[in-house]
C-alpha positions as CSV (number, residue, x, y, z in Angstrom):
1,M,-90.1,108.2,-60.5
2,L,-91.1,108.1,-64.2
3,V,-94.2,110.1,-65.1
4,E,-96.0,109.1,-68.2
5,V,-99.1,111.1,-69.3
6,C,-101.8,109.8,-71.6
7,A,-102.3,112.5,-74.3
8,N,-105.1,112.5,-76.8
9,S,-104.3,115.6,-78.8
10,L,-101.4,117.7,-79.9
11,E,-102.3,120.3,-77.3
12,S,-102.4,117.8,-74.5
13,A,-99.1,116.3,-75.5
14,V,-97.4,119.7,-75.6
15,N,-98.9,120.6,-72.3
16,A,-97.7,117.3,-70.7
17,Q,-94.2,118.0,-71.8
18,K,-94.4,121.6,-70.5
19,A,-95.7,120.3,-67.1
20,G,-92.7,118.0,-66.8
21,A,-93.9,114.6,-68.0
22,D,-91.0,112.2,-68.8
23,R,-92.9,110.6,-71.7
24,I,-96.4,110.4,-73.2
25,E,-98.7,107.6,-74.4
26,L,-100.5,109.1,-77.4
27,C,-103.9,107.9,-78.3
28,S,-107.3,109.1,-79.5
29,E,-110.8,108.7,-78.0
30,L,-110.0,108.3,-74.3
31,G,-113.7,108.2,-73.5
32,V,-113.8,104.7,-75.0
33,G,-110.5,103.5,-73.4
34,G,-108.3,104.8,-76.3
35,I,-107.6,103.9,-79.9
36,T,-104.7,104.4,-82.3
37,P,-104.2,108.1,-83.1
38,S,-104.1,109.3,-86.7
39,H,-100.8,109.3,-88.6
40,G,-101.0,113.1,-88.9
41,L,-101.3,113.5,-85.1
42,I,-98.4,111.1,-84.5
43,E,-96.2,113.1,-87.0
44,M,-97.1,116.4,-85.4
45,V,-96.5,115.2,-81.9
46,K,-93.1,113.8,-82.9
47,E,-92.2,117.1,-84.6
48,R,-93.0,119.2,-81.5
49,L,-92.0,117.0,-78.5
50,D,-88.5,116.3,-77.1
51,I,-89.7,113.6,-74.7
52,P,-90.3,109.9,-75.7
53,V,-93.6,109.2,-77.4
54,H,-95.3,105.8,-77.1
55,I,-98.2,105.1,-79.4
56,L,-101.4,103.1,-78.5
57,I,-102.0,100.5,-81.1
58,R,-105.6,99.5,-80.7
59,P,-107.8,99.6,-83.9
60,R,-111.2,100.0,-82.0
61,S,-112.8,100.3,-78.6
62,G,-114.4,97.4,-76.8
63,H,-112.8,94.0,-76.1
64,F,-109.2,93.1,-76.9
65,T,-109.9,90.1,-79.2
66,Y,-109.2,91.2,-82.8
67,S,-110.1,89.8,-86.2
68,D,-107.4,88.9,-88.7
69,L,-108.1,92.2,-90.6
70,E,-107.9,94.2,-87.4
71,F,-104.6,92.5,-86.6
72,E,-103.2,93.5,-90.0
73,V,-104.2,97.1,-89.4
74,M,-102.3,96.9,-86.0
75,K,-99.2,95.6,-87.7
76,R,-99.2,98.3,-90.3
77,D,-99.7,101.0,-87.7
78,I,-96.6,99.6,-85.8
79,I,-94.6,99.7,-89.0
80,F,-95.6,103.4,-89.5
81,C,-94.7,104.2,-85.9
82,K,-91.2,102.7,-86.4
83,Q,-90.7,104.7,-89.6
84,I,-91.7,108.0,-88.0
85,G,-89.3,107.4,-85.1
86,V,-91.5,106.9,-82.0
87,E,-89.9,105.4,-78.9
88,G,-92.5,102.8,-77.9
89,I,-95.6,100.8,-78.7
90,V,-98.5,100.2,-76.3
91,S,-100.7,97.2,-77.4
92,G,-101.7,93.7,-76.7
93,M,-104.3,91.0,-77.5
94,L,-106.4,88.5,-75.7
95,H,-108.5,85.5,-76.6
96,S,-112.2,85.7,-76.1
97,N,-111.8,83.6,-72.9
98,F,-109.7,86.4,-71.3
99,T,-106.4,84.6,-71.7
100,L,-103.4,86.1,-73.4
101,D,-103.2,85.7,-77.2
102,I,-99.5,84.6,-76.9
103,E,-98.9,84.0,-80.6
104,R,-100.2,87.3,-81.9
105,T,-98.9,89.4,-78.9
106,Q,-95.5,87.8,-79.7
107,Q,-95.9,89.0,-83.3
108,L,-96.7,92.5,-82.2
109,L,-93.7,92.5,-79.8
110,S,-91.3,91.2,-82.5
111,L,-92.5,93.7,-85.1
112,S,-92.1,96.5,-82.6
113,K,-88.4,95.8,-81.9
114,P,-86.2,97.7,-81.2
115,L,-88.9,100.0,-79.7
116,K,-90.1,99.6,-76.1
117,F,-93.3,97.6,-75.8
118,T,-96.0,98.1,-73.2
119,F,-98.7,95.6,-72.7
120,H,-101.7,97.8,-72.1
121,R,-104.7,97.6,-69.7
122,A,-106.1,94.6,-71.5
123,F,-103.9,93.0,-68.8
124,D,-106.7,94.0,-66.3
125,W,-109.1,91.7,-68.1
126,V,-107.0,88.5,-67.8
127,I,-108.1,85.6,-65.6
128,N,-104.7,84.8,-64.2
129,P,-102.7,88.0,-63.9
130,K,-99.5,86.5,-62.3
131,E,-99.2,83.7,-65.0
132,T,-99.9,86.3,-67.7
133,F,-97.3,88.6,-66.3
134,T,-94.7,85.9,-66.3
135,C,-95.5,85.0,-69.9
136,L,-95.3,88.6,-71.0
137,E,-92.0,89.0,-69.3
138,K,-90.7,85.9,-71.1
139,L,-92.0,87.3,-74.4
140,G,-90.0,90.5,-73.9
141,A,-92.5,93.1,-72.8
142,D,-90.8,96.1,-71.3
143,Y,-93.8,97.4,-69.4
144,I,-97.2,96.3,-68.2
145,L,-99.8,99.0,-67.7
146,S,-102.4,97.9,-65.0
147,S,-104.6,99.1,-62.3
148,G,-104.2,95.7,-60.6
149,G,-107.5,94.5,-62.0
150,E,-109.5,97.2,-60.1
151,V,-111.1,100.5,-61.1
152,S,-108.1,102.3,-59.6
153,A,-104.4,101.5,-59.0
154,E,-105.0,102.4,-55.3
155,K,-107.6,99.6,-55.0
156,G,-105.4,97.2,-57.0
157,L,-102.2,98.0,-55.1
158,D,-102.0,94.4,-53.7
159,L,-101.8,92.8,-57.1
160,L,-99.5,95.6,-58.5
161,S,-97.1,95.0,-55.5
162,E,-97.2,91.2,-56.1
163,L,-96.4,91.6,-59.8
164,N,-93.6,94.0,-59.0
165,A,-92.1,91.5,-56.5
166,I,-92.0,88.7,-59.1
167,S,-90.7,90.9,-61.9
168,K,-87.2,90.2,-63.2
169,K,-87.0,92.9,-65.9
170,C,-90.5,94.0,-66.8
171,T,-91.7,97.3,-65.2
172,V,-95.1,97.4,-63.7
173,M,-96.8,100.7,-64.4
174,A,-99.8,101.8,-62.4
175,G,-102.4,103.3,-64.7
176,E,-105.7,105.1,-64.3
177,E,-106.0,107.4,-67.3
178,Y,-109.4,106.1,-68.2
179,E,-112.1,104.1,-66.7
180,L,-111.7,100.3,-66.8
181,K,-114.7,98.8,-68.4
182,M,-114.4,95.2,-67.5
183,P,-117.1,92.8,-68.7
184,L,-119.5,91.6,-66.1
185,S,-118.5,88.0,-66.7
186,L,-114.9,88.7,-65.9
187,K,-115.8,90.6,-62.7
188,M,-117.7,87.5,-61.6
189,L,-114.6,85.3,-62.2
190,N,-112.3,87.5,-60.1
C-alpha cells in the first residue's frame, strides 16, 4: 500500500518522510483546502527529502473554476516544478456548472509530462463522477484523489470502489487530508 502524506511545511514534509511516508503532496494553507506552496518551500523540500514530492497547483482557495490569469499562473508554477525536479503535479479545473474543464485540464496534463499527474479533490465536486473519471483516464491522469464525493473516504467507499472497478490504468486514491467544502447547490444535486 502506498502512503501519501499531505505536507504544508518543511517540518511536516521531513516528519512525513521520517514516519515512513512513500511520498508527499506539498501544499500551503490546508485550512482552506490547500494552495500552491512557495517556490522557496518547494526548493527546500526537494533538497531535504529522498521520497517523491508532488506539488499542489492551485492558485487560490474556493471553487475550481479559474480565470485566464489564474490559469497562466498555474502553468508557470508547473514549469517551475518541472525545472526543480519534483515527481508529480496535483491539479485540475472545473467549469462553473461542476463539469470537468476538459480543454484546460488537458493543457495542465500535457504541460506536466513526464511528471505524474493527480487530479485533485475538485473531483468530489463533479456532477457525474464515473463519466468524469473515464474522461480523466483517457486524458492520461495517473491518479484521482477523492473521498467518493463525501466528507470522508469511509462514507464515500461505494463510489471509490466503483471507480476502482472501472479503472484501466488510473489509480484511485482515497483522500481526507482536509475538509471537503462542497457548495450547497452541488450537495442538492447529488
